[in-house]
Residue, then its C-alpha position, 0 to 999 in steps of 0.5 A: m721244733k723251737k719253743r717260742k719265749g712267750v710262753g712262759l709270761k703267758v701262763a704266768g699272767l694266766g695265773t695272775l688272773v685265776t689268783a685275782l679270780g680266787a681272791t676276788v670271787f671265792k673269798r674265804s672258802r676252801f674252794g677259793r684257797g684251792i684256786i689261788g693256789f693254783g694261780l700262785a702255782h701257774i705264776v711260779l711256774g711260767m717264771l721258771d719257764r721264762m728263766r730257764i736255759r734253752g739249749 
């Protein structure tokens, strides 16, 4: 079973949406900071998945 190439980009896009949500809706709260961190982690992991060499 071969993994599609667009999955990493979708994960990064989801992370972008979650980060924007945390930055706008939950301003200056601890919960908002957690949401922003969660979103940023998805962006990083999605980009790492895109760069991974598939064999």
